[in-house]
Residue, then its C-alpha position, 0 to 999 in steps of 0.5 A: m454498526t455495519s451496513p447489512n450492504i457493506p461487507s464487514e471488511a469493507d466497512w470502516e468501523q469493521a474492516p480488520s487491520l492491513m496486516d490482520g486481514a491479508l493474512n486471515l481474509e479469503l476473497s475472490a474476483a468473483t465475490c469482489d465484483l464492480a457491483y461490490w465496489l459500488r455497494s461498498v467502499p463509496q459509503g463503507t470504506l470512505r463514507g463518503n468521505i473523497l479525500g480519506h478522513d473528516d473534514d475536522v481531523r487535521p495534522l497537528d501543528v508540529v508536522r505543518q510547521e517545518g521540520p523533521l515531522n514535515a520533511a518524514i511525512t511529505q517525503e513519504l506522501a510524494f513518493r506514495s503518490l508517484a508509487e500509487e499513479k504508476a500502480t494505476r498505470a500498469i494495471g490498465h494493461m491488466v485490466a486490457l489483458a483479463p482472461d474473464n468478465d470477473t477479473m476484467e471487473f476486479y481490476s478495473t476497480q483497483l484501478i480507480d482505486e490505485a487512482r484516489h490513492a495517489m490523489v489524496f497523497r498528493s492532496h494531503l501534501l496541500q494541508l501540510g503547508i504546499p502551494q496548489e500551485r506547486l503542488f506537482a514541482e514539490v512532489d517530483r522535488l521531494a520523490a524524483e530522486d527515489r522515483d528513478s533509483i526505485l519506481v522506474p526499475l520496478e515499473n519497467f519490470g512489471l510493464r515487461v511482464l504486462r506489456d511486452e509479454r502480455d502475461f496477465i497471470g505474470g502481472v498478477l503475480v508482479l502485483t501482488v507478490l513483488v509489489e504490495g506484498v512487499l509494500a503493504p506492511a510498510a503502509e501499515l506501519s505508517e498509519r501507526k506511526w502517524r495516528v497522534f501527530d498527524p491523524a488524517a494521515a493516519d486515517i488516508e492510510r487506514g482507507a487505503g490499507i482496507d482497500e489493499i486488504r481487497h486487492l491482495t487476497v484477491g490477488s491471491s486468489i487469482l494465483r492460487e486458481h490458476l496454479l490449482k488449474h495450470p500446476e505446471d506453470k510453476p516453475r515459470l511463476l517462481e522463475l519470475m519470483a527468483e528475478g523479482y527479489e532479486l531486483w528489489g535485492q538491488l533497489p536502495t529501499s533500506e536507505q529510502l526508509l532509514r532517511r525517513e525513519t531518521l526524519f521521525q526520530k528527530g521529530i520524537d525527539e523534539h516533541g515525543h511528549l506528545l505520543g504519551d503512552y501511544e502505542a506502535w504495537p502491543g507493550r511498545r511505545l511508539a516514542d519509545t521505538t528506533p529507526e532500525e525497530r521500526m524497520a526491522t519489525g515493518q520487515e518482520w511483518a513483511e516476510k510473515m504475510q508474504h510467507s502466510r500468502l505464497a503457502y496459501m497461493g502454492l508457490e511456498e517453494a518461494i519461501 
């Protein structure tokens, strides 16, 4: 049952899925302040589990052993850990630029969230067989190419806005719409994909997803309130979004996802009997899906969520 001190959207048992929460919830920086985080996240979302899952929840042996499933998930987690690390560092600029105490406290909590995500993604690589003394070297080996081709251009774009131009609301836009708004549906798909093969990874994604609901909805609220007070700023923000979307179109994200989904498909071909009738989404067994179908579904979710958020913020012209 939900504790009376823990809001349902932050409670492990009661929180909606990432997609449902991002589409339907409204939260603000004023309500999601530091007191909210201290009350809700350590015991509500994490339930005291520092690494994001119960101690007895483990990946199946077929994921720990050398093979396509191990390759798929280690590549994914290495990349995600680097992405969250870069987000943590960028959010430090948002904390410094925050125009009021509410947004300063909220982005302080988001900084902690993103740093924790990076930590738990790295830590799970240890459970997947990577030795502690080689952890950072293996993260670099597994994800350096994708880091340089995808994360570095995004980081440079965000730092130009935040560090060089000191544009707080522009930074909120980049983080909420152009980074988390694009990547969140992939995290939702990842939780569903790994639920049987690696329930610990799925639980880690579940906890991170609960955090992302808060990040997406509060960021959207900040942008909405800003545009209600400063409608003259809309053309500038639309121009920034157009620049960001153009950048996304140049990044090799489809190639990266196809590589991972192809590895995952080889794992299904070898071990699909373990999935049984488990459904990736209602009416569709994971064992029957294809790489292209999973990618298309993730893209559909991303577009649906972005359309909803942009309309809420008053930036529907960007759709």
